[in-house]
ROLUM-858378 format. One record per residue: residue number from 1; residue in one letter; x, y, z of N, C-alpha, C in turn. Coordinates in pm, whole numbers. Atoms other than C-alpha are relative to their C-alpha. Last residue first. Layout:
{pos->NUM&code->A&n_X->X&n_Y->Y&n_Z->Z&ca_X->X&ca_Y->Y&ca_Z->Z&c_X->X&c_Y->Y&c_Z->Z}
...
END
This chain:
{pos->94&code->X&n_X->1&n_Y->-152&n_Z->1&ca_X->14963&ca_Y->-2812&ca_Z->-1252&c_X->-45&c_Y->71&c_Z->105}
{pos->93&code->X&n_X->-121&n_Y->-37&n_Z->-84&ca_X->15020&ca_Y->-3185&ca_Z->-1167&c_X->12&c_Y->142&c_Z->-33}
{pos->92&code->X&n_X->12&n_Y->16&n_Z->-157&ca_X->14647&ca_Y->-3270&ca_Z->-1251&c_X->145&c_Y->61&c_Z->50}
{pos->91&code->X&n_X->106&n_Y->-100&n_Z->-67&ca_X->14659&ca_Y->-3070&ca_Z->-1574&c_X->-17&c_Y->-22&c_Z->154}
{pos->90&code->X&n_X->-72&n_Y->-137&n_Z->-22&ca_X->14979&ca_Y->-3256&ca_Z->-1687&c_X->-73&c_Y->96&c_Z->71}
{pos->89&code->X&n_X->-96&n_Y->9&n_Z->-90&ca_X->14802&ca_Y->-3577&ca_Z->-1624&c_X->79&c_Y->106&c_Z->15}
{pos->88&code->X&n_X->88&n_Y->30&n_Z->-140&ca_X->14515&ca_Y->-3494&ca_Z->-1823&c_X->109&c_Y->8&c_Z->84}
{pos->87&code->X&n_X->44&n_Y->-157&n_Z->-21&ca_X->14718&ca_Y->-3337&ca_Z->-2121&c_X->-68&c_Y->-32&c_Z->151}
{pos->86&code->X&n_X->-120&n_Y->-73&n_Z->-56&ca_X->14914&ca_Y->-3684&ca_Z->-2119&c_X->-58&c_Y->160&c_Z->43}
{pos->85&code->X&n_X->-23&n_Y->37&n_Z->-74&ca_X->14576&ca_Y->-3868&ca_Z->-2160&c_X->125&c_Y->74&c_Z->86}
{pos->84&code->X&n_X->122&n_Y->-43&n_Z->-90&ca_X->14483&ca_Y->-3658&ca_Z->-2432&c_X->38&c_Y->-49&c_Z->127}
{pos->83&code->X&n_X->-27&n_Y->-148&n_Z->-42&ca_X->14818&ca_Y->-3717&ca_Z->-2594&c_X->-119&c_Y->56&c_Z->67}
{pos->82&code->X&n_X->-111&n_Y->-14&n_Z->-82&ca_X->14758&ca_Y->-4100&ca_Z->-2553&c_X->40&c_Y->143&c_Z->44}
{pos->81&code->X&n_X->16&n_Y->50&n_Z->-149&ca_X->14426&ca_Y->-4115&ca_Z->-2687&c_X->117&c_Y->33&c_Z->67}
{pos->80&code->X&n_X->71&n_Y->-110&n_Z->-33&ca_X->14545&ca_Y->-3915&ca_Z->-3022&c_X->-42&c_Y->-18&c_Z->178}
{pos->79&code->X&n_X->-75&n_Y->-116&n_Z->2&ca_X->14829&ca_Y->-4167&ca_Z->-3060&c_X->-107&c_Y->101&c_Z->70}
{pos->78&code->X&n_X->-55&n_Y->-4&n_Z->-111&ca_X->14565&ca_Y->-4457&ca_Z->-3004&c_X->86&c_Y->135&c_Z->36}
{pos->77&code->X&n_X->-115&n_Y->86&n_Z->12&ca_X->14318&ca_Y->-4356&ca_Z->-3266&c_X->94&c_Y->2&c_Z->139}
{pos->76&code->X&n_X->-102&n_Y->-49&n_Z->-57&ca_X->13966&ca_Y->-4231&ca_Z->-3165&c_X->129&c_Y->-87&c_Z->-7}
{pos->75&code->X&n_X->-136&n_Y->24&n_Z->75&ca_X->13715&ca_Y->-4390&ca_Z->-3382&c_X->130&c_Y->78&c_Z->27}
{pos->74&code->X&n_X->15&n_Y->102&n_Z->102&ca_X->13425&ca_Y->-4262&ca_Z->-3199&c_X->116&c_Y->-7&c_Z->-88}
{pos->73&code->X&n_X->94&n_Y->-18&n_Z->108&ca_X->13533&ca_Y->-3980&ca_Z->-2927&c_X->-6&c_Y->-144&c_Z->-82}
{pos->72&code->X&n_X->-45&n_Y->100&n_Z->123&ca_X->13718&ca_Y->-4000&ca_Z->-2609&c_X->-134&c_Y->30&c_Z->-92}
{pos->71&code->X&n_X->108&n_Y->111&n_Z->10&ca_X->13644&ca_Y->-3723&ca_Z->-2329&c_X->29&c_Y->-53&c_Z->-148}
{pos->70&code->X&n_X->5&n_Y->93&n_Z->89&ca_X->13908&ca_Y->-3530&ca_Z->-2174&c_X->-110&c_Y->-97&c_Z->-21}
{pos->69&code->X&n_X->-120&n_Y->-42&n_Z->94&ca_X->13990&ca_Y->-3222&ca_Z->-1979&c_X->4&c_Y->-111&c_Z->-100}
{pos->68&code->X&n_X->-25&n_Y->82&n_Z->81&ca_X->13639&ca_Y->-3190&ca_Z->-1774&c_X->126&c_Y->34&c_Z->-100}
{pos->67&code->X&n_X->0&n_Y->-33&n_Z->147&ca_X->13664&ca_Y->-3004&ca_Z->-1485&c_X->17&c_Y->-101&c_Z->-86}
{pos->66&code->X&n_X->137&n_Y->-23&n_Z->33&ca_X->13583&ca_Y->-3152&ca_Z->-1143&c_X->-30&c_Y->70&c_Z->-132}
{pos->65&code->X&n_X->66&n_Y->-100&n_Z->-122&ca_X->13925&ca_Y->-3097&ca_Z->-994&c_X->-127&c_Y->17&c_Z->-47}
{pos->64&code->X&n_X->-100&n_Y->-43&n_Z->-102&ca_X->14063&ca_Y->-3285&ca_Z->-1299&c_X->-49&c_Y->99&c_Z->71}
{pos->63&code->X&n_X->39&n_Y->-162&n_Z->-82&ca_X->13783&ca_Y->-3477&ca_Z->-1502&c_X->130&c_Y->19&c_Z->115}
{pos->62&code->X&n_X->-75&n_Y->-26&n_Z->-108&ca_X->13835&ca_Y->-3772&ca_Z->-1743&c_X->4&c_Y->137&c_Z->40}
{pos->61&code->X&n_X->7&n_Y->-137&n_Z->-14&ca_X->13586&ca_Y->-3923&ca_Z->-1980&c_X->106&c_Y->24&c_Z->141}
{pos->60&code->X&n_X->-27&n_Y->-86&n_Z->-143&ca_X->13653&ca_Y->-4245&ca_Z->-2110&c_X->-15&c_Y->123&c_Z->-2}
{pos->59&code->X&n_X->-120&n_Y->6&n_Z->-104&ca_X->13412&ca_Y->-4261&ca_Z->-2214&c_X->126&c_Y->-77&c_Z->-72}
{pos->58&code->X&n_X->-59&n_Y->144&n_Z->38&ca_X->13150&ca_Y->-4100&ca_Z->-2437&c_X->108&c_Y->-30&c_Z->122}
{pos->57&code->X&n_X->80&n_Y->91&n_Z->129&ca_X->12856&ca_Y->-3867&ca_Z->-2351&c_X->64&c_Y->-112&c_Z->-5}
{pos->56&code->X&n_X->-71&n_Y->68&n_Z->115&ca_X->13005&ca_Y->-3624&ca_Z->-2046&c_X->-98&c_Y->-104&c_Z->-72}
{pos->55&code->X&n_X->52&n_Y->-40&n_Z->154&ca_X->12857&ca_Y->-3380&ca_Z->-1791&c_X->104&c_Y->-81&c_Z->-105}
{pos->54&code->X&n_X->-67&n_Y->-51&n_Z->121&ca_X->12902&ca_Y->-3517&ca_Z->-1449&c_X->-42&c_Y->19&c_Z->-116}
{pos->53&code->X&n_X->-49&n_Y->-116&n_Z->-46&ca_X->12687&ca_Y->-3572&ca_Z->-1149&c_X->103&c_Y->50&c_Z->-72}
{pos->52&code->X&n_X->136&n_Y->-94&n_Z->19&ca_X->12504&ca_Y->-3867&ca_Z->-1320&c_X->60&c_Y->156&c_Z->57}
{pos->51&code->X&n_X->-6&n_Y->-51&n_Z->123&ca_X->12840&ca_Y->-4038&ca_Z->-1301&c_X->-104&c_Y->80&c_Z->-34}
{pos->50&code->X&n_X->-101&n_Y->-79&n_Z->28&ca_X->12840&ca_Y->-4074&ca_Z->-945&c_X->-2&c_Y->60&c_Z->-134}
{pos->49&code->X&n_X->17&n_Y->-80&n_Z->-83&ca_X->12500&ca_Y->-4217&ca_Z->-864&c_X->113&c_Y->112&c_Z->-8}
{pos->48&code->X&n_X->32&n_Y->-96&n_Z->72&ca_X->12556&ca_Y->-4411&ca_Z->-1179&c_X->-44&c_Y->138&c_Z->90}
{pos->47&code->X&n_X->4&n_Y->-121&n_Z->-86&ca_X->12803&ca_Y->-4623&ca_Z->-1011&c_X->-74&c_Y->160&c_Z->-63}
{pos->46&code->X&n_X->-14&n_Y->33&n_Z->-136&ca_X->12819&ca_Y->-4959&ca_Z->-1128&c_X->-38&c_Y->114&c_Z->114}
{pos->45&code->X&n_X->133&n_Y->75&n_Z->-1&ca_X->12690&ca_Y->-4858&ca_Z->-1507&c_X->2&c_Y->-35&c_Z->157}
{pos->44&code->X&n_X->123&n_Y->-98&n_Z->-4&ca_X->12949&ca_Y->-4553&ca_Z->-1490&c_X->-121&c_Y->-101&c_Z->9}
{pos->43&code->X&n_X->53&n_Y->72&n_Z->106&ca_X->13262&ca_Y->-4768&ca_Z->-1373&c_X->-144&c_Y->58&c_Z->-24}
{pos->42&code->X&n_X->146&n_Y->34&n_Z->-11&ca_X->13432&ca_Y->-4517&ca_Z->-1197&c_X->-55&c_Y->-52&c_Z->-88}
{pos->41&code->X&n_X->92&n_Y->54&n_Z->108&ca_X->13820&ca_Y->-4477&ca_Z->-1179&c_X->-151&c_Y->-41&c_Z->42}
{pos->40&code->X&n_X->120&n_Y->72&n_Z->-46&ca_X->13959&ca_Y->-4257&ca_Z->-915&c_X->-63&c_Y->-42&c_Z->-108}
{pos->39&code->X&n_X->93&n_Y->38&n_Z->81&ca_X->14321&ca_Y->-4173&ca_Z->-1037&c_X->-133&c_Y->-67&c_Z->47}
{pos->38&code->X&n_X->106&n_Y->89&n_Z->-69&ca_X->14574&ca_Y->-4021&ca_Z->-792&c_X->-98&c_Y->-9&c_Z->-88}
{pos->37&code->X&n_X->138&n_Y->-62&n_Z->9&ca_X->14870&ca_Y->-3868&ca_Z->-969&c_X->-112&c_Y->-114&c_Z->29}
{pos->36&code->X&n_X->33&n_Y->-57&n_Z->-109&ca_X->15209&ca_Y->-3995&ca_Z->-843&c_X->-127&c_Y->63&c_Z->17}
{pos->35&code->X&n_X->19&n_Y->123&n_Z->-91&ca_X->15299&ca_Y->-4214&ca_Z->-1130&c_X->-82&c_Y->46&c_Z->135}
{pos->34&code->X&n_X->140&n_Y->62&n_Z->75&ca_X->15273&ca_Y->-3938&ca_Z->-1375&c_X->-39&c_Y->-109&c_Z->115}
{pos->33&code->X&n_X->120&n_Y->-124&n_Z->-57&ca_X->15560&ca_Y->-3742&ca_Z->-1189&c_X->-128&c_Y->-81&c_Z->-9}
{pos->32&code->X&n_X->8&n_Y->28&n_Z->-161&ca_X->15802&ca_Y->-4045&ca_Z->-1283&c_X->-125&c_Y->60&c_Z->68}
{pos->31&code->X&n_X->-48&n_Y->-128&n_Z->-85&ca_X->15787&ca_Y->-3973&ca_Z->-1644&c_X->-76&c_Y->-37&c_Z->138}
{pos->30&code->X&n_X->-91&n_Y->-96&n_Z->71&ca_X->15823&ca_Y->-4258&ca_Z->-1917&c_X->20&c_Y->133&c_Z->75}
{pos->29&code->X&n_X->-150&n_Y->49&n_Z->25&ca_X->15696&ca_Y->-4540&ca_Z->-1729&c_X->82&c_Y->92&c_Z->-46}
{pos->28&code->X&n_X->-41&n_Y->8&n_Z->-113&ca_X->15369&ca_Y->-4333&ca_Z->-1630&c_X->150&c_Y->-61&c_Z->22}
{pos->27&code->X&n_X->-58&n_Y->-124&n_Z->-16&ca_X->15324&ca_Y->-4253&ca_Z->-1998&c_X->60&c_Y->20&c_Z->157}
{pos->26&code->X&n_X->-102&n_Y->-15&n_Z->88&ca_X->15287&ca_Y->-4629&ca_Z->-2091&c_X->76&c_Y->166&c_Z->46}
{pos->25&code->X&n_X->-96&n_Y->91&n_Z->-52&ca_X->15073&ca_Y->-4713&ca_Z->-1808&c_X->123&c_Y->27&c_Z->-86}
{pos->24&code->X&n_X->-33&n_Y->-36&n_Z->-133&ca_X->14848&ca_Y->-4414&ca_Z->-1901&c_X->119&c_Y->-85&c_Z->78}
{pos->23&code->X&n_X->-81&n_Y->-143&n_Z->-5&ca_X->14844&ca_Y->-4483&ca_Z->-2245&c_X->62&c_Y->25&c_Z->135}
{pos->22&code->X&n_X->-141&n_Y->28&n_Z->40&ca_X->14769&ca_Y->-4845&ca_Z->-2186&c_X->63&c_Y->121&c_Z->-9}
{pos->21&code->X&n_X->-91&n_Y->41&n_Z->-139&ca_X->14477&ca_Y->-4722&ca_Z->-1927&c_X->131&c_Y->-41&c_Z->-99}
{pos->20&code->X&n_X->-35&n_Y->-104&n_Z->-100&ca_X->14344&ca_Y->-4498&ca_Z->-2224&c_X->74&c_Y->-49&c_Z->105}
{pos->19&code->X&n_X->-125&n_Y->-77&n_Z->60&ca_X->14368&ca_Y->-4771&ca_Z->-2476&c_X->50&c_Y->91&c_Z->87}
{pos->18&code->X&n_X->-136&n_Y->63&n_Z->4&ca_X->14151&ca_Y->-4978&ca_Z->-2252&c_X->104&c_Y->45&c_Z->-51}
{pos->17&code->X&n_X->-40&n_Y->-1&n_Z->-144&ca_X->13893&ca_Y->-4728&ca_Z->-2203&c_X->119&c_Y->-58&c_Z->7}
{pos->16&code->X&n_X->-43&n_Y->-122&n_Z->-37&ca_X->13865&ca_Y->-4687&ca_Z->-2566&c_X->54&c_Y->30&c_Z->124}
{pos->15&code->X&n_X->-160&n_Y->18&n_Z->40&ca_X->13825&ca_Y->-5065&ca_Z->-2628&c_X->68&c_Y->170&c_Z->22}
{pos->14&code->X&n_X->-27&n_Y->-101&n_Z->85&ca_X->13523&ca_Y->-5055&ca_Z->-2377&c_X->138&c_Y->1&c_Z->-69}
{pos->13&code->X&n_X->-8&n_Y->64&n_Z->152&ca_X->13494&ca_Y->-5400&ca_Z->-2215&c_X->17&c_Y->115&c_Z->-103}
{pos->12&code->X&n_X->-55&n_Y->123&n_Z->1&ca_X->13394&ca_Y->-5254&ca_Z->-1870&c_X->-17&c_Y->-49&c_Z->-161}
{pos->11&code->X&n_X->114&n_Y->122&n_Z->5&ca_X->13282&ca_Y->-4900&ca_Z->-1907&c_X->90&c_Y->-113&c_Z->-18}
{pos->10&code->X&n_X->-52&n_Y->87&n_Z->111&ca_X->13499&ca_Y->-4578&ca_Z->-1806&c_X->-115&c_Y->-133&c_Z->7}
{pos->9&code->X&n_X->113&n_Y->88&n_Z->25&ca_X->13479&ca_Y->-4263&ca_Z->-1621&c_X->22&c_Y->-99&c_Z->-97}
{pos->8&code->X&n_X->9&n_Y->43&n_Z->143&ca_X->13790&ca_Y->-4103&ca_Z->-1489&c_X->-105&c_Y->-98&c_Z->10}
{pos->7&code->X&n_X->127&n_Y->93&n_Z->-40&ca_X->13806&ca_Y->-3874&ca_Z->-1170&c_X->-15&c_Y->-54&c_Z->-128}
{pos->6&code->X&n_X->72&n_Y->-1&n_Z->119&ca_X->14153&ca_Y->-3710&ca_Z->-1151&c_X->-114&c_Y->-113&c_Z->35}
{pos->5&code->X&n_X->74&n_Y->106&n_Z->19&ca_X->14273&ca_Y->-3566&ca_Z->-809&c_X->-86&c_Y->-47&c_Z->-147}
{pos->4&code->X&n_X->133&n_Y->-2&n_Z->14&ca_X->14489&ca_Y->-3257&ca_Z->-828&c_X->-34&c_Y->-181&c_Z->-19}
{pos->3&code->X&n_X->24&n_Y->85&n_Z->109&ca_X->14866&ca_Y->-3266&ca_Z->-743&c_X->-164&c_Y->-14&c_Z->16}
{pos->2&code->X&n_X->138&n_Y->30&n_Z->-28&ca_X->14987&ca_Y->-2985&ca_Z->-520&c_X->-52&c_Y->-83&c_Z->-126}
{pos->1&code->X&n_X->96&n_Y->-21&n_Z->110&ca_X->15355&ca_Y->-2996&ca_Z->-536&c_X->-131&c_Y->-50&c_Z->41}
END
């Protein structure tokens, strides 16, 4: 299986980033394949030289093979976030 790497941008203290990490943990517990996906977490304030190379506005933002698959939005509920994180994981596994 050719698993693609995920690049995920976040901000320390961001509630949406926190729920994305919770969703990731929950989903990985439900489906073992998700645990095999490599995620490169990039704190955008600490690594602007990396985040400036990607096109996104809100965090978390997740890219699979350089393609944006998920970008959070204001007011996003946990269920929506969880479904988006699942889509990212599936894209990495496809």
